[in-house]
C-alpha positions in Angstrom: -83.8 191.8 217.5 -87.1 193.6 216.6 -88.4 196.2 219.2 -92.0 196.1 220.5 -92.7 199.3 218.2 -91.4 197.2 215.1 -93.7 194.3 215.7 -97.1 193.9 214.0 -99.8 194.6 216.4 -103.7 194.5 216.3 -106.3 195.9 218.4 -108.0 193.4 220.8 -111.7 193.1 220.2 -114.8 192.8 222.3 -114.9 188.9 222.8 -111.3 188.6 223.5 -111.4 191.4 226.0 -114.6 190.0 227.7 -112.8 186.6 228.2 -109.9 188.5 229.8 -112.4 190.3 232.2 -114.0 187.0 233.0 -110.5 185.7 234.0 -109.8 188.7 236.0 -113.1 188.7 237.9 -112.5 184.9 238.8 -109.1 185.9 240.2 -110.4 188.7 242.2 -113.1 186.4 243.6 -110.5 183.8 244.5 -108.6 186.5 246.5 -111.6 188.5 247.8 -113.8 185.5 249.0 -111.7 184.5 252.0 -111.5 188.2 253.0 -115.3 188.4 252.8 -115.5 185.2 254.8 -113.1 186.7 257.5 -115.0 189.9 257.6 -118.4 188.2 258.2 -117.0 186.2 261.0 -115.7 189.4 262.6 -118.8 191.4 262.2 -121.5 190.7 264.8 -125.2 190.9 264.0 -126.8 194.1 265.1 -130.1 194.2 266.8 -133.1 195.1 264.8 -133.8 198.3 266.6 -130.1 199.7 266.2 -129.7 202.9 264.5 -127.9 202.3 261.1 -124.6 203.9 260.5 -124.0 206.5 257.7 -122.1 204.2 255.6 -125.0 201.7 255.9 -127.6 204.5 254.9 -125.5 205.3 252.0 -125.4 201.6 250.9 -121.7 201.3 251.4 -121.8 198.8 254.4 -118.7 198.6 256.6 -115.2 199.9 255.9 -114.1 196.3 255.5 -116.8 195.7 252.8 -115.6 199.0 250.9 -112.0 198.0 250.9 -112.7 194.5 249.7 -115.3 195.4 247.1 -114.0 198.7 245.7 -110.4 199.6 246.9 -108.7 196.2 246.6 -110.0 195.7 243.0 -109.1 199.3 241.9 -105.6 199.0 243.3 -104.8 195.6 241.9 -106.1 196.6 238.3 -104.4 199.9 238.3 -101.1 198.6 239.6 -101.1 195.7 237.0 -101.8 198.3 234.3 -98.8 200.5 235.5 -96.2 197.6 236.2 -97.3 195.0 233.6 -99.4 196.9 231.1 -101.9 194.3 231.5 -104.1 192.4 234.0 -103.6 188.7 234.3 -106.6 188.0 232.0 -105.1 190.2 229.2 -101.6 188.7 229.9 -103.2 185.3 229.2 -104.1 186.6 225.7 -100.9 188.3 225.1 -102.6 191.8 225.3 -101.5 194.9 226.8 -103.0 198.3 227.5 -100.9 201.1 226.1 -101.1 204.9 225.5 -102.9 205.5 222.3 -100.7 208.0 220.9 -97.1 206.7 221.7 -97.7 202.9 222.2 -95.9 203.3 225.6 -97.0 202.2 229.0 -99.8 204.1 230.9 -99.0 206.8 233.4 -100.4 206.5 236.8 -103.0 209.2 235.8 -104.0 207.4 232.8 -104.3 204.1 234.6 -106.7 205.7 237.3 -108.7 207.6 234.7 -109.2 204.4 232.7 -110.4 202.6 235.7 -112.8 205.4 236.7 -113.8 205.5 232.9 -115.3 201.9 233.4 -118.1 203.4 235.5 -118.8 205.9 232.7 -118.8 203.1 230.3 -121.3 200.9 232.3 -123.7 203.3 233.5 -125.7 203.8 230.3 -126.6 200.2 229.7 -123.0 199.2 229.2 -122.9 201.1 226.0 -119.3 202.1 226.7 -118.2 198.7 226.8 -120.2 197.5 223.8 -118.6 200.4 222.1 -115.4 198.2 221.8 -117.2 196.0 219.3 -118.0 198.7 216.8 -115.1 201.1 217.1 -112.4 200.9 214.4 -109.5 201.0 217.1 -111.6 198.8 219.5 -111.7 201.5 222.2 -114.4 201.5 224.9 -115.3 204.8 226.3 -112.9 204.2 229.1 -110.2 203.9 226.5 -111.1 207.0 224.8 -111.4 208.8 228.0 -107.8 207.9 229.2 -106.4 207.8 225.5 -105.5 204.2 225.7 -105.8 201.1 223.4 -105.6 197.3 223.9 -103.1 195.8 221.5 -101.6 192.3 220.9 -99.0 190.9 218.5 -100.7 189.9 215.2 -100.6 186.1 214.8 -97.9 184.9 212.2 -99.5 183.8 208.9 -99.7 180.1 208.6 -97.9 178.7 205.7 -98.5 175.2 204.3 -95.9 173.2 202.5 -96.3 172.9 198.7 -97.0 169.6 197.3 -94.9 169.1 194.4 
């Protein structure tokens, strides 16, 4: 039986990774929307003359909003990368995120750095994400920062029966 290292792999490109990201976003919305709804029901509206809290002044909203909008997605994505080498969207495509040098699973540090690297990738007009489309190894800036690549098994060549 061939090992993962013996199989023919290819780097996963921009459009496939975009599709995987859309699937992951939809799944996160399915999980977080009921949480937002519960949070909205719990928080009573404040009077117009009430002093805003420090988190509101900083644009962070409540602790619940911070947990749902930032901590939940970060934890979910990082844990999927560590334990499954892929988020559900990447699994759907047969893709996985691996260490660029060894081809092995990510370390927790690499996974956290890759997640934080998304912010570096999107701030300058999403150039770090678009970079996936032009890089020979299909690495975005977040991949380069964490020393990761996204790969999948190459499709088997199609053979047609000969007429004869």
